[in-house]
Structure formats: C-alpha cells, structure tokens
C-alpha positions in Angstrom: 20.0 20.5 -15.8 17.4 22.3 -13.8 13.7 21.2 -13.4 12.5 24.4 -15.0 14.3 23.5 -18.2 12.1 20.4 -18.7 8.9 20.6 -20.8 6.2 18.0 -20.2 5.1 16.1 -23.3 1.3 15.7 -23.1 1.2 12.2 -24.5 1.5 8.7 -23.1 3.4 6.0 -25.0 2.1 3.1 -23.0 0.6 0.3 -25.1 -2.9 -1.2 -24.4 -1.2 -4.2 -22.8 -0.1 -2.1 -19.8 -2.4 1.0 -19.7 -4.7 -0.4 -17.0 -1.9 -0.6 -14.4 1.0 1.7 -15.4 1.6 5.3 -16.4 4.5 7.0 -17.9 5.7 10.6 -18.1 7.8 12.0 -20.9 9.8 15.3 -20.8 11.7 17.0 -23.5 14.5 19.6 -22.9 17.2 21.6 -24.5 20.8 21.0 -23.6 22.9 23.9 -22.3 20.6 26.4 -24.0 21.2 24.8 -27.4 18.5 23.5 -29.8 19.3 20.0 -28.9 16.1 18.2 -27.9 16.1 15.0 -25.9 13.4 13.1 -24.2 13.3 11.7 -20.6 11.0 8.7 -20.3 10.0 8.1 -16.7 8.3 4.7 -16.1 6.6 3.9 -12.7 6.9 0.4 -11.3 5.6 -1.2 -8.1 6.7 -4.7 -8.7 9.6 -6.5 -10.3 9.0 -6.8 -14.1 11.5 -8.8 -16.1 10.1 -7.5 -19.4 11.1 -3.9 -18.5 14.0 -3.6 -21.0 11.7 -4.8 -23.8 8.9 -2.5 -22.7 11.3 0.5 -22.6 12.5 -0.4 -26.1 8.9 -0.3 -27.3 8.4 3.1 -25.6 11.6 4.5 -27.1 10.7 3.3 -30.6 7.2 4.9 -30.3 8.7 8.2 -29.2 11.1 8.3 -32.1 8.5 7.1 -34.6 6.2 10.0 -33.5 9.1 12.4 -33.7 10.2 11.3 -37.2 6.6 11.5 -38.4 6.3 15.1 -37.2 9.8 16.0 -38.5 9.0 14.7 -42.0 12.5 13.5 -42.7 13.6 13.2 -46.3 15.5 10.2 -47.4 18.1 12.3 -49.2 18.8 14.6 -46.2 22.3 13.9 -44.8 21.7 16.2 -41.8 19.1 14.0 -40.2 19.4 13.8 -36.4 17.1 12.2 -33.9 16.7 13.2 -30.2 18.2 11.1 -27.4 15.6 9.2 -25.3 16.8 8.6 -21.7 14.8 5.9 -20.0 14.3 6.1 -16.2 12.5 3.5 -14.0 11.0 4.6 -10.7 10.6 1.5 -8.4 8.8 1.4 -5.1 8.5 -2.3 -4.4 9.9 -4.4 -1.6 11.7 -7.2 -3.5 15.1 -6.5 -4.8 15.0 -5.2 -8.4 17.3 -7.7 -10.2 16.1 -7.0 -13.7 18.9 -6.4 -16.2 19.4 -2.7 -16.8 21.1 -3.2 -20.1 19.0 -4.2 -23.1 21.4 -6.6 -24.8 21.5 -8.7 -21.5 18.1 -10.1 -22.4 19.1 -10.9 -26.0 19.7 -14.5 -26.7 23.4 -15.3 -27.4 24.1 -11.5 -27.4 27.8 -12.1 -27.2 27.8 -13.5 -30.8 26.7 -10.2 -32.4 29.1 -7.6 -31.1 27.9 -4.1 -31.8 25.4 -5.2 -34.5 22.4 -5.4 -32.1 20.4 -2.6 -30.4 21.6 -1.7 -26.9 20.8 0.8 -24.2 20.8 1.1 -20.4 18.1 2.5 -18.2 18.6 4.2 -14.8 16.8 2.7 -11.9 15.6 4.9 -9.0 14.5 2.9 -5.9 12.3 5.4 -4.1 12.0 3.7 -0.8 15.8 3.3 -0.4 17.3 6.5 -1.9 14.9 9.4 -1.6 13.8 11.2 1.5 10.8 13.3 2.2 12.6 16.6 2.8 14.6 16.5 -0.4 11.6 15.7 -2.5 9.5 18.5 -1.0 12.4 21.0 -1.6 12.5 20.0 -5.3 8.8 20.9 -5.9 8.6 19.3 -9.3 6.0 16.9 -10.7 8.6 14.1 -10.6 9.4 14.7 -7.0 5.7 14.9 -6.2 5.1 11.5 -7.6 8.2 10.1 -5.9 6.8 11.6 -2.7 3.5 9.8 -3.1 4.9 6.6 -4.4 6.7 5.7 -1.2 5.3 3.1 1.1 3.1 5.2 3.4 -0.2 4.9 5.2 -3.3 6.8 4.2 -2.8 9.6 6.8 0.7 10.3 5.6 -0.5 10.1 2.0 -3.1 12.8 2.5 -0.6 14.9 4.5 1.8 14.8 1.5 -1.1 15.7 -0.9 -1.7 18.7 1.3 2.0 19.7 1.1 1.9 19.4 -2.7 -1.3 21.4 -3.0 0.0 24.2 -0.7 3.7 24.4 -1.7 4.4 22.9 -5.1 3.7 26.3 -6.9 5.9 25.4 -9.9 3.4 22.8 -11.2 1.5 24.1 -14.2 -2.0 22.9 -15.1 -0.8 20.3 -17.5 1.6 18.8 -14.9 -1.3 18.8 -12.4 -3.4 16.8 -14.8 -0.6 14.3 -15.2 -0.2 14.0 -11.4 -4.0 13.5 -11.0 -4.0 10.8 -13.7 -1.1 9.0 -12.0 -3.0 9.1 -8.7 -6.1 7.7 -10.2 -4.2 4.8 -11.7 -1.9 4.1 -8.8 -3.9 4.7 -5.5 -6.9 3.0 -3.9 -10.1 4.4 -5.5 -11.6 6.2 -2.6 -8.4 7.7 -1.4 -7.4 8.8 -5.0 -10.8 10.6 -5.5 -10.2 12.6 -2.3 -6.6 13.4 -3.3 -7.7 14.7 -6.7 -10.4 16.8 -5.1 -7.8 18.4 -2.8 -5.4 19.1 -5.6 -8.3 20.7 -7.5 -9.2 23.0 -4.6 -7.9 26.5 -3.7 -5.2 26.8 -1.0 -7.8 28.2 1.4 -9.8 25.0 1.2 -7.0 22.5 1.4 -6.6 22.4 5.2 -10.3 21.8 5.9 -10.6 19.2 3.2 -7.6 17.2 4.5 -9.0 17.4 8.1 -12.5 16.3 6.9 -11.0 13.2 5.4 -10.0 11.8 8.8 -13.0 9.5 8.8 -11.8 7.9 5.5 -8.5 7.1 7.1 -10.2 5.5 10.1 -12.5 3.4 7.8 -9.5 2.3 5.7 -7.5 1.3 8.8 -10.5 -0.6 10.2 -11.1 -2.3 6.9 -7.4 -3.4 6.7 -7.5 -4.6 10.3 -10.7 -6.6 9.7 -9.2 -8.1 6.5 -6.2 -9.2 8.5 -8.4 -10.8 11.2 -10.5 -12.6 8.5 -7.3 -13.8 6.8 -6.0 -15.1 10.1 -9.3 -16.9 10.8 -9.3 -18.5 7.3 -5.7 -19.6 7.5 -6.4 -21.3 10.9 -9.5 -23.0 9.4 -7.4 -24.3 6.5 -4.9 -25.8 8.9 -7.6 -27.5 10.9 -9.1 -28.9 7.6 -5.7 -30.3 6.5 -5.2 -32.0 9.8 -8.7 -33.6 9.7 -8.1 -34.8 6.1 -4.8 -36.3 7.1 -6.6 -38.2 9.9 -9.0 -39.7 7.4 -12.2 -37.8 8.2 -14.8 -37.6 5.4 -15.1 -34.3 3.5 -18.5 -33.5 5.1 -17.1 -34.0 8.6 -14.0 -31.8 7.8 -16.3 -29.1 6.5 -18.4 -29.1 9.7 -15.4 -29.3 12.0 -13.4 -26.5 10.3 -16.5 -24.3 9.4 -15.4 -24.2 5.8 -17.6 -25.0 2.8 -17.5 -28.4 1.2 -16.2 -26.9 -2.0 -13.3 -25.3 -0.1 -12.5 -28.6 1.6 -12.5 -30.4 -1.7 -10.2 -27.7 -3.1 -7.8 -28.3 -0.1 -7.9 -32.0 -0.5 -7.1 -31.8 -4.2 -4.1 -29.6 -3.6 -2.9 -32.0 -0.9 -3.1 -34.9 -3.4 -1.0 -33.1 -6.0 
C-alpha cells in the first residue's frame, strides 16, 4: 500500500485520561482498489507503558463504535461487515519496550479460555533503532514527518528537520499539517514547539530566515540545560555532605549550615535515611 492511498481521519480517539500527554493518528484506506475500508491506528509513546494493550483495545472499540453508529446497522442484516483496525505503536524511549504485543497476554489465566476471549496484536516501531533520517525524508508523509521529529535529537537538529519538512514535504495537505502541528504542541518543549509551528505555517520563502533567526533560542536552551546540570550536580554533592554529617551525629541545624541546604531539606534526608 502506498502513502497516497491513506486518508487521514480528522478525529482523535484518545480518552480524557491520556489526552494531556499523548496523541493518536487514525487513517482509513481501501485495499487493492476495492471498497474495503480499514483503519490504521498510530499511537505515539515516549516511555514504556504496560497498559498499552488495554489502551489500544479502548481505541479500537471507540473507532468501531463510531463506525457502527454512522453505518446504522440493522439487527436483521446478515451482510454486516466491520472495518479492520490495525494498531501501531511508535516508540522513541531509551528503555527496552518489553510490553506484551498480544492482548490476551495481559488477560488473567488466558490459557483457560481458548478462542473465547478477545485477542489482537499490535506492531511496535522503535524509531531510534530502526528508522533513519534519509529514508524518512524520502517518504515525505505525515507519519514519516512525525517519526523524523520524534527521534532523540537536540534543538538545532529539530529545527533543521522542521525546515526540511516545511520545504520538501509537499504531499502534506492542510488537514495533515494541522495534525502535525497538534502533535508538536503536545510533544515538544513549549518555546521550541511554538517556533516550529510558526515555521510550518510560513511560506517557503520565509522558512530559511525564520530557522536562522531561531539560533538564539537554541543557545538559550543549551545554556539552560547546562545550568540545570550544574545545579543538579551541586545539589547532589550537598546531599552527600548532609548524609555524611548526619551519620556522624551532627545536629540538623549544624548539617544545614555545613551543607548549605535548608533545614527542611535536611529533615527530609534524615527521614529517608531512617526508613
């Protein structure tokens, strides 16, 4: 199947439990030119989630519920057919994804029920390990655009890839661009996401200058990350000093003064050491 055969469904099936951190994309397509519609559910994931088989089940159920509602099936109609829903999970985290990919593997005592219980498998795509920049750029679809941006990259590379998408992903229609912008807004650091959306909303003539003008944002983000690392290192060292003083029997006030931590922080450390 080719990318141009896919039609984006302008609807999210994510429940309110997940909508603050996740975003999904649903496509529908015909098979071999026939009027056979099936849905491809693409779920984005940056950390290992052991509820994923259950979440996908909820999404699949909601897609079919909506389809059945619109189709207005009749109970006496023997010709009822429902579309296939193919779940895919895009993963870009570092830990190994060891979540079961088969639904019945999370069902208690599933071996007792044979074929009487619901079952499906989802396909996992590990972006960082299996997909490469050149291949994703050549594809020029919304899915490859998100794969391209979802890899572990620094702010400079992220904006460079935004530029590539803005200049060369001509196949993206307005609806797909809106989905991409929505994904960026929900998945990327706020300041960087705002600039990325602006670039994607600009004309090709403006893209180069806009990316170049964002150099200061990259510098500020790098400096902020470096300072955060320095501060974390200083705090970690102070905690070690405080623990040593406490082990030596010094009073909380003395430990706070010697480690330059607050009394509240020292009390917190002391409590954890006693547990």
